[in-house]
C-alpha positions in Angstrom: 0.0 0.0 0.0 1.6 3.3 -1.1 2.0 6.4 1.0 -0.8 8.3 -0.8 -3.3 5.6 0.1 -2.1 5.5 3.7 -2.4 9.3 3.9 -6.0 9.0 2.8 -6.8 6.4 5.4 -5.1 8.6 8.1 -7.1 11.6 7.1 -10.4 9.7 6.9 -9.9 8.4 10.5 -9.0 11.8 11.9 -12.0 13.3 10.2 -14.2 10.6 11.7 -12.6 11.2 15.1 -13.6 14.9 14.8 -17.1 14.0 13.8 -17.5 11.7 16.7 -16.0 14.2 19.1 -18.6 16.7 17.9 -21.4 14.2 18.3 -20.2 13.4 21.9 -20.5 17.2 22.7 -24.1 17.2 21.3 -25.1 14.3 23.6 -23.3 16.0 26.5 -25.2 19.2 26.0 -28.5 17.3 26.0 -27.5 15.5 29.2 -26.8 18.8 30.9 -30.2 20.1 29.9 -32.2 16.9 30.7 -30.0 14.9 33.1 -31.1 11.9 31.1 -28.6 9.1 31.6 -29.1 7.7 28.1 -27.7 11.0 26.7 -24.6 10.6 28.7 -24.3 6.9 27.7 -24.3 8.1 24.0 -21.7 10.8 24.9 -19.4 8.2 26.4 -19.8 5.8 23.4 -18.9 8.5 20.9 -16.0 9.7 22.9 -14.5 6.2 23.2 -14.9 5.7 19.4 -13.2 9.0 18.9 -10.1 7.6 20.7 -10.4 4.4 18.7 -10.3 6.4 15.4 -7.2 8.2 16.6 -5.5 4.9 17.3 -6.6 3.4 13.9 -5.2 6.5 12.2 -1.9 6.0 13.9 -1.6 2.5 12.3 -1.6 4.0 8.8 1.9 5.5 8.7 3.2 2.3 10.5 1.0 -0.2 8.7 3.7 -2.6 7.4 5.7 -2.6 10.6 2.5 -3.0 12.7 1.3 -5.9 10.6 4.6 -7.7 10.9 4.8 -7.0 14.7 1.3 -8.3 15.3 2.0 -11.6 13.5 -1.7 -12.1 13.3 -4.8 -10.6 11.7 -4.4 -7.0 12.8 -7.6 -6.0 10.8 -9.5 -7.4 13.8 -7.8 -5.1 16.3 -10.2 -2.8 18.2 -8.7 -2.0 21.6 -7.2 1.5 21.3 -4.9 1.1 24.3 -3.5 -2.2 23.0 -3.0 -0.6 19.6 -1.1 2.4 21.1 1.0 0.2 23.4 2.1 -1.9 20.5 2.7 1.0 18.1 5.0 2.5 20.8 7.2 -0.6 20.5 7.4 -0.1 16.7 7.8 3.7 16.5 8.3 5.7 19.7 7.2 8.8 17.7 3.9 7.3 16.4 1.6 9.4 18.6 0.5 12.7 17.1 2.8 15.5 18.1 0.8 18.8 18.5 2.5 21.9 17.2 2.0 25.6 17.1 1.3 27.6 13.9 4.4 28.2 11.8 6.5 31.3 12.5 8.9 32.8 10.0 12.5 33.0 11.4 15.1 35.6 10.6 16.5 33.2 7.9 13.1 33.3 6.2 12.5 29.7 7.1 9.1 28.8 8.6 9.3 26.8 11.8 6.7 25.0 13.9 7.3 24.9 17.7 6.1 22.0 19.7 3.0 22.5 21.8 4.1 21.9 25.4 0.8 21.5 27.3 -3.0 21.5 27.1 -3.3 18.5 24.8 -4.2 14.9 25.3 -0.9 13.0 26.0 -0.6 9.3 25.1 -0.6 8.4 28.8 -3.8 10.3 29.5 -5.3 8.9 26.2 -4.8 5.4 27.5 -6.2 6.2 31.0 -9.3 7.8 29.6 -9.9 5.0 27.2 -9.8 2.4 30.0 -12.0 4.6 32.2 -14.7 5.0 29.5 -15.0 1.2 29.2 -16.8 0.8 32.5 -19.5 3.3 31.5 -20.4 1.2 28.5 -22.2 -1.4 30.6 -25.3 -1.2 32.7 -24.7 -0.7 36.4 -24.6 -3.7 38.6 -27.1 -2.7 41.4 -24.9 -4.4 44.0 -21.7 -2.8 42.8 -19.9 0.5 43.7 -20.7 3.9 42.1 -18.7 4.2 38.8 -18.3 7.9 39.2 -20.1 8.9 36.0 -21.1 12.2 37.5 -17.5 13.1 38.2 -16.6 12.1 34.7 -19.4 14.3 33.3 -17.8 17.3 35.1 -14.4 16.5 33.5 -15.8 15.9 30.0 -15.4 19.5 28.7 -11.7 19.6 29.6 -11.2 16.2 28.0 -12.7 17.5 24.7 -10.5 20.6 24.8 -7.4 18.4 25.2 -8.4 16.2 22.3 -9.1 19.3 20.2 -5.7 20.7 21.2 -4.1 17.5 20.1 -5.8 17.3 16.7 -5.9 21.1 15.9 -2.4 21.0 14.4 -0.1 18.1 14.7 2.6 16.1 12.9 3.1 12.3 12.5 6.2 10.7 11.2 6.1 8.5 8.1 8.8 5.9 7.3 7.8 3.6 4.4 9.8 2.1 1.5 8.7 4.9 -0.8 8.4 7.9 1.6 10.3 9.4 4.5 9.0 12.5 6.1 6.0 13.8 8.1 2.4 14.6 7.6 1.3 18.0 9.0 -2.4 17.7 9.9 -4.5 20.7 10.5 -8.2 20.9 11.6 -10.4 23.8 10.7 -11.6 26.3 13.3 -14.8 24.3 14.0 -13.0 21.0 14.4 -15.2 19.6 11.6 -12.6 18.7 8.9 -8.9 18.2 8.7 -6.3 18.4 5.9 -2.8 17.1 5.4 0.3 18.9 4.2 3.1 16.5 3.2 6.7 17.3 4.1 9.1 14.8 2.5 12.8 14.4 3.6 15.6 14.1 1.1 17.2 11.3 3.1 17.2 9.9 6.6 15.7 12.1 9.4 14.9 11.9 13.1 13.0 13.8 15.8 15.2 15.6 18.3 12.8 15.4 21.2 
């Protein structure tokens, strides 16, 4: 599968993530107004699928290596945390790296600085994904409180962290026919994203 096809898959998954994130906000707003638990259930489901889409997107630039690493039918993978854990063993730079808008330097070269905070880190990504799992099932009447009300209070900040991650980020690409990065930018409404390709002339590496 060539780099252009992989790029299209990555973009499709990121756009689906944005769609599902927006849908989760709609359900959340309904929950705030009605306090209807089923609205929050739908919010949780769409948020969890948002994270899954981000994980599926991350496979694209690492597809061949991921398939070889898995040594099984990776097309049946679904657990976002397991996917990210395994991708980390293949490419430690696989996770989206959020950046700031480009600034022109004195040498007339445009540079993107790394975003240092306010975004969803890989560690928090995995913790939230695990946490969401328990809300996908009906409550056992003899069990402990799952803390859904506390999660509902945290939801807006989680959305902002995901938006901050996806607003403008880079992901490294190393395939037989392409070495470089994809610069991925979401629009101001977090409704659609686009990719700018930056190809290296030879070998390259991240310095952080």
